[in-house]
C-alpha positions as CSV (number, residue, x, y, z in Angstrom):
1,M,8.5,-2.2,-30.1
2,R,10.5,-5.2,-31.3
3,L,13.3,-6.5,-29.2
4,R,16.8,-7.1,-30.5
5,A,17.1,-10.8,-31.2
6,N,18.8,-13.1,-33.7
7,P,16.2,-14.8,-35.8
8,N,16.9,-18.5,-34.9
9,R,14.9,-21.3,-33.4
10,M,16.8,-21.2,-30.0
11,Q,16.0,-17.5,-29.6
12,L,12.4,-18.2,-30.6
13,L,12.1,-20.9,-27.9
14,R,13.6,-18.5,-25.3
15,L,11.2,-15.7,-26.2
16,R,8.2,-18.0,-26.1
17,R,9.2,-19.2,-22.6
18,R,9.7,-15.6,-21.5
19,L,6.3,-14.6,-22.9
20,T,4.7,-17.4,-20.9
21,L,6.4,-16.2,-17.7
22,A,5.5,-12.6,-18.5
23,K,1.8,-13.4,-19.0
24,R,1.8,-15.5,-15.8
25,G,3.4,-12.7,-13.9
26,H,1.0,-10.2,-15.3
27,K,-2.0,-12.3,-14.1
28,L,-0.5,-12.6,-10.6
29,L,0.2,-8.9,-10.4
30,K,-3.3,-8.1,-11.7
31,D,-4.8,-10.3,-9.0
32,K,-2.6,-8.6,-6.4
33,Q,-3.6,-5.2,-7.7
34,E,-7.3,-6.0,-7.3
35,E,-6.8,-7.4,-3.8
36,L,-4.8,-4.3,-2.8
37,M,-7.6,-2.0,-4.2
38,R,-10.3,-4.0,-2.3
39,R,-8.4,-3.6,1.0
40,F,-7.4,0.0,0.2
41,L,-11.1,1.1,-0.4
42,G,-12.2,-0.8,2.7
43,M,-9.6,1.0,4.9
44,V,-10.4,4.4,3.3
45,H,-14.1,4.0,4.3
46,S,-13.1,2.8,7.8
47,A,-10.7,5.7,8.3
48,R,-13.2,8.3,7.1
49,D,-15.8,7.1,9.6
50,L,-13.3,6.8,12.4
51,R,-11.8,10.3,11.7
52,V,-15.2,11.9,12.0
53,E,-15.9,10.2,15.3
54,V,-12.4,11.0,16.7
55,E,-12.7,14.7,15.6
56,N,-16.1,15.0,17.2
57,E,-14.7,13.5,20.5
58,L,-11.7,15.8,20.4
59,A,-13.8,18.8,19.7
60,L,-15.9,18.0,22.8
61,A,-12.8,17.5,25.0
62,H,-11.3,20.7,23.7
63,R,-14.5,22.6,24.4
64,A,-14.3,21.4,28.0
65,F,-10.6,22.3,28.3
66,V,-11.2,25.8,26.9
67,S,-14.0,26.3,29.5
68,A,-11.6,25.2,32.2
69,R,-9.0,27.7,31.1
70,F,-11.5,30.6,31.3
71,E,-12.6,29.6,34.8
72,M,-9.1,28.8,36.2
73,D,-6.0,30.9,36.9
74,G,-3.3,30.3,34.3
75,S,-0.6,29.4,36.9
76,A,-3.1,27.1,38.7
77,M,-3.8,25.2,35.4
78,A,-0.2,24.9,34.5
79,S,0.6,23.6,38.0
80,A,-2.3,21.1,37.9
81,L,-1.2,19.8,34.5
82,A,2.5,19.6,35.6
83,F,1.6,17.2,38.5
84,S,-0.4,14.7,36.6
85,R,0.4,11.1,37.7
86,R,-1.3,9.3,34.8
87,V,1.2,7.4,32.8
88,V,0.2,6.2,29.3
89,E,2.0,3.2,28.0
90,L,2.2,2.9,24.2
91,K,3.4,-0.4,22.5
92,A,4.2,-0.4,18.8
93,E,4.3,-3.6,16.8
94,R,4.2,-4.5,13.1
95,E,1.5,-6.6,11.4
96,Q,1.9,-8.3,8.0
97,V,-0.8,-7.1,5.4
98,M,-0.2,-8.1,1.8
99,N,3.5,-8.4,2.3
100,L,3.5,-5.0,3.9
101,K,4.5,-4.3,7.5
102,V,1.9,-1.9,8.9
103,P,2.1,-0.4,12.4
104,K,-0.1,-1.7,15.3
105,F,-0.4,0.4,18.4
106,H,-1.6,-0.7,21.9
107,V,-2.5,2.1,24.4
108,E,-2.7,1.3,28.1
109,I,-4.0,3.8,30.5
110,P,-4.3,2.8,34.2
111,S,-7.9,3.2,35.2
112,D,-7.1,3.7,38.9
113,A,-4.5,6.4,38.4
114,E,-5.4,9.8,39.9
115,F,-4.8,13.1,38.2
116,G,-2.2,14.1,40.8
117,Y,-3.5,17.6,41.5
118,G,-5.7,18.9,44.2
119,Y,-9.3,19.6,43.5
120,G,-9.4,22.9,45.4
121,E,-8.0,25.1,42.7
122,T,-9.3,23.1,39.7
123,T,-12.7,22.8,38.0
124,M,-14.9,19.9,36.9
125,D,-14.4,21.0,33.3
126,L,-10.7,20.3,33.6
127,D,-11.3,16.8,35.1
128,R,-13.9,16.2,32.3
129,A,-11.6,17.4,29.6
130,L,-8.7,15.2,30.7
131,E,-11.0,12.2,31.0
132,M,-12.3,12.8,27.5
133,Y,-8.8,13.2,26.1
134,A,-7.8,9.9,27.8
135,A,-10.8,8.1,26.4
136,V,-10.3,9.3,22.8
137,L,-6.5,8.4,22.8
138,P,-6.9,4.7,21.9
139,R,-9.2,5.6,19.1
140,L,-6.8,8.3,17.9
141,M,-4.0,5.7,17.8
142,S,-6.3,3.4,15.9
143,L,-6.9,6.1,13.4
144,A,-3.1,6.6,13.1
145,E,-2.8,2.8,12.4
146,V,-5.4,2.9,9.6
147,E,-4.1,6.0,7.9
148,K,-0.5,4.8,7.9
149,A,-1.7,1.4,6.5
150,I,-3.6,3.4,3.8
151,Q,-0.4,5.3,2.9
152,L,1.6,2.0,2.6
153,L,-1.2,0.3,0.6
154,A,-1.4,3.3,-1.7
155,A,2.3,3.3,-2.4
156,E,2.3,-0.5,-3.0
157,L,-0.8,-0.2,-5.2
158,E,0.9,2.5,-7.4
159,K,4.0,0.4,-7.7
160,T,2.0,-2.7,-8.6
161,R,0.0,-0.7,-11.2
162,R,3.2,0.5,-12.9
163,R,4.5,-3.0,-13.1
164,V,1.2,-4.3,-14.5
165,N,1.1,-1.5,-17.1
166,A,4.8,-2.2,-18.0
167,L,4.0,-5.9,-18.6
168,E,0.7,-5.3,-20.4
169,H,1.6,-2.4,-22.6
170,I,5.4,-2.8,-23.2
171,L,7.0,-6.2,-22.4
172,V,4.2,-8.6,-23.6
173,P,3.5,-6.7,-26.9
174,S,7.3,-6.4,-27.6
175,L,7.7,-10.1,-27.0
176,E,4.8,-11.0,-29.2
177,E,6.0,-8.7,-32.0
178,T,9.5,-10.1,-31.8
179,I,8.2,-13.7,-31.8
180,R,6.1,-12.9,-34.9
181,F,9.1,-11.3,-36.6
182,I,11.4,-14.3,-35.9
183,S,8.7,-16.8,-36.9
184,D,8.2,-14.9,-40.2
185,R,11.9,-14.8,-40.8
186,L,12.3,-18.5,-40.1
187,S,9.4,-19.3,-42.5
188,E,11.1,-17.1,-45.2
189,M,14.4,-18.9,-44.6
190,E,12.7,-22.3,-44.9
191,R,11.0,-21.3,-48.1
192,A,14.3,-19.9,-49.5
193,T,16.1,-23.1,-48.5
194,A,13.3,-25.3,-50.1
195,T,13.5,-23.2,-53.3
196,R,17.3,-23.7,-53.5
197,L,17.0,-27.4,-52.9
198,M,14.5,-27.7,-55.7
199,K,16.8,-25.8,-58.0
200,I,19.7,-28.0,-57.1
201,K,17.6,-31.1,-57.8
202,D,16.6,-29.7,-61.2
203,I,20.3,-29.0,-62.0
204,V,21.3,-32.5,-61.0
205,R,18.5,-34.1,-63.1
206,E,19.6,-32.1,-66.1
207,H,23.1,-33.5,-65.8
């Protein structure tokens, strides 16, 4: 689609400069798109493997917890869980990845902290379940990091793809078509001017 532009040399120069910038921007965005895709695919593979591992560990922990529930009285379990003294410290930061701020989590669980309940009314399955839940928590947060980064990269990738397509299929072709139109018009005007000048010379010679 041709752009609206007056067919003169000043406009032609402006459009040529704009076309040069558009092609340069297209190349930069194309490079960015390829790098985003490379990182996106790498993170997807990492997240897939990590999710399988985390789900397996959670399934084992949940199995131990269900076993403890069957063996323990409901009020005893509720009381034991209510008196847990383990404090989990979660620190959230932001990391720069391809001009995107992705979350970074740090989980700290004191290794010497006791559960806080007596062992007389609890089972080993409950201890084992809680230990397994605590062990999988840092990996669970790592999975959250990666999956959030994937979401952000996917959104940025889609935005970049739309901009690349707009430049490649709309702006650059429109600029090229407009430049050809103005160049042709200027050539026609030059030929018409040359023809008029020749006619004027012929008239002057005749007189």
